[in-house]
C-alpha positions, 0 to 999 in steps of 0.5 A: 828819262830825257823826254823834255824838251822833246827831240824832234828830228822831222824834216831834217837830214835825219828824217826818221821820225816824221809824223804819220799824216795819213789820217787824223787818227794815225797822227794822234797815234803818232803823238802818243808814240812820241811820248815813248816810255813817258806814256807807259809810266803815266798809264802805270802810275795812273793804275797805282793811283786808282788802287784805292777806288778799285779796292776800297769799296771791297775792303770796306764791305769785307770789314763790315761783314767779317769784322762788324757783322761777324763780330771779329775785331781782329779781322776788322782792324786787318781790313782797316790797316789794309785800306789805310795802306792802299790809301797812302800808296794812292795818295803819293802816287797821285802826286807823281801822276800829276807831275807826269801828266803835266809832262806828257802835256808839255811834250805834246804841246811843245813837240807840235810847236817844234814840228811846225817850226821845222816844217816852216824852216823846210818850206821857207817862203813857200808855206805862206803861199800855200797855207794862211799865216793864221792857220799855221799860228793856230796849229802851233798854238791852240791845236798843240794845246788840244793834242796835250789835253788829248794825251792827258785824257788818253792816259786817264781814260785807259787807266779808268777803263782798266779800273772799270773792268776790274770793278766789273769782275769784282761785282760779278764775283759778288753778284752776277746780275749786278756785275752784268749791269755794271758792264752794260753801263758803259756801252749804253752811255756810248750808244746814247752819246754817239748821235750827239758827237757828230754834230758837235765835231762839225761845229767844232770844226767850223769854230776852228776854221773861223778862229783861224780866219780871225787870226789871219785877219788880226795878223794882216791888220797889225801888219798893215796898220800903218797903211790902214791909218793912212787910208782911213781904213781902220773902221772898215777893217775893224768892222770886218774883224768884229763881224768875224769874231761874232761868227766865231762866237756863234759857232763856239756857242753852237759847239758848246751847246752840243757838248753840253748835250753830250755831258748832260747824257753822261750825267743823266745815265750815270745817275740812272746807273746808280739808282738802278744798281741801288734798286737791284742791290736792295732786292738782293739783300731782301731775298738773302742773296747779298750780305750788308757789307757786299751791298755797301761795296756794290753801292760804293762801286756804283758811286765810283763808276760814275767817275769812269763814265764821265771820263769816257764822255770827256775822252769822246769830247777831247777825241773829237776836238783832237781829230779836228785839230789833227786834220788841220795839223796834217794840212800843214805838216803833209806839205812837201817842199817843191824842191827835189834833192838831186840824186847826185848833186853837182858841186857849184864852181867858184869864180864862174859867171851866173846866167839866167836863161829866162832874161839873158842876164849874165853876171860877170864874177866879181863885178857890181851889177845893177838891174833897172826895170820899169816893172819892179815885179820883173826885177824881183822875180829875177832876184828870186830866180837867181836865188832859186826861190819860187816866184809869188803865186797869189792863187796858190793857197788852197783850203780844204775847209768847207763853208758851213752853207755848203751841205750834203752833195754840194759839200762832197762836190766842193770838197772833191774839187778842192782836193783835186786842185791841191793835188794839181798844185802839188803835181805842178810843184813836183814837175817844176822841181824835176825841170831845170831851173834855168839859172846856171853857175858856170855849167851847173844848173841850180836844180842839180846842185844841193839846195843848202850849197845854193843858199850858202853860195847865193844870197838874196836880200829882198826889199822887205826888212825881216827883223827878229827880236834879240840882240843887235849882234844876233840880228847881224850875225845870227851864227856868231861867226864875225869878229869885231873888224867884220862887224864894223866893216858891215856897219860902215858899209850899210851907214848904219851908225845911227842904228847902233846909236839908237839901241842902248847897249850897242851890240849887246842891246835888245831889239824888239820884235820886227825892229819896232824901235827902229824907223823904216830906214833903220830896219832896212839898213840893219838887214843890208848890214846883216846881208853884207856881214854874211859875205856870200859869193853872190849877193843879190839885193832887191831895192836895198835903199828904198826907205832911206834919205838921199844922203844916207843912200849916197853914202851907201852907194859909195861904200858898197862897191868897196865892201863887196870888192872882188865878189859878185854883187847884183842890185835891183834898183832904179836909183841914180845914186846907186847906179852911178857907182855900178860896174855895169848896168843892165836894163830889163824890158818885158823881163828880158835884157834890152840893154847893158853898159855904164850908167852914163852911157845908158842915160845918154843913149837909151831913151827907155833907160833914161825914162825909167831912171828919171822917173825913179829920181823924181819918185825918190825926191817926192816919196822918200822924205828925209825924216823917214830915216831919222832915229826914234826920238826917245833916246834921252841923249844916252852916250854909248861906247863906240862899236869896236868897244862893245863887240 
């Protein structure tokens, strides 16, 4: 039975197993179906595990009535041996049941994590615009664990429900009045506990939302710790985190109080049920309608039924938590990508000019073009358009979660407003997907081409150096397609020799998460090396040298043209060191092309260009001190082989 790790094909070309996001309960049912035959095996083994509890009291009663009271020792030992065999079977099946139930838990847990991962890959840079990072992490982390617990309790509750019904039939066959009492116990427990479930669910939802906000806050603080220390903001943000953590604690206490109330009702009713069953049983024995062995069996069943009743209470609690988690998961998983696959995609031509209608930029194939703008956001937006990436929209994130202070009619109005806002955002994204993108490679608009082909042919490397944990080789060549010569060429072009030297083990050396062992300039050159190694037909580099010192930048400027010779390259920069080596320089003003030519011509004849470049040069000498690009100090002067000896 190949069920782990779970096979998740959602949000891919073979999207025949997408989760059902119509409602939280539909999603939870989809999670159960994800288990496949494992869920059926779990229920079957659980039923075998319940055999001693279901048949044990009846066998004991028969041994007493037939063997002890009736004086037949042969029948006594017969029932004892049957009880022994059933107990052995139940004990063995309990071991198997525990193994299966843990497997079910892991399938649900890692299945959810893989779902979130695939959705993140599908949406790419759009997801953080729509959903806070902490929310995504919470769904992948804590909510996935809730789904694992939900699968476990569903299996256990179903098996104990079957056992409960079997016990009720057995007790009815022994004594009808006591059987009716058994059958009424579970519905009575549900009716008494139901009023407590709604406030418990409400506070669990509040706790979940606050915890998500706390996770987002922690992510922001960690990401901006260097800046916070620079401006002395540790105390302010630490205080905000403290206050939010206290809000999480308070909501957890409130949710726990209601949960304790539900459990108290379960314990109270279970105890009352056992007392009532004993009282009725003793009366039946006194009146001669019940034998001693039958009384022992009924009392044994009464004690046994405390377990299913507490399981039903636990099921209600976990079901409530799982509905809250499913609602959060749906908010992430139901999002559709803003790009629509064309019905008949047009192939992108090779060796054709790349044209941006919004700015009027036309990129000549095979040339090194650099774009200068007084407003960095304009050139960054141009880079996004060239790669068919949606521009940043700070107000795009819409949360459907309501503050606890909004109640009643105001809460319903606010919920409706936010649902409408999200729907309007989805409509805007869909309308934008149907429109022409406004960037053409040859005569083909990028919206008419397959997105995978666009990504393969046009690469955008933005200003943020994204580095993942793993080997240096996997960071530079994640697909494993480079030979030694290509890797060395990219290393040389990015002037990243010191990056290689800073990592013990060279190409096989391990990088920490986000490249923590590297300086800012080293991380930026590592990303540049990765972009050059990919060798796309069109490469767009956004401020690729903003964090390196002037000497290293000069080396990169001299080598970039050689490394990209014959392929289209666009660099968004205002650095004179880079601009000096450009085949053509374009000046943007107000987001449109205002002038173009060589760096020397524009510097001599265009005051606006000269103002931007001179300001960039002064900023570079002030804001980019050389120590920023020095390798970390703790290398212990270790000697390492040259790159060609390692890869």
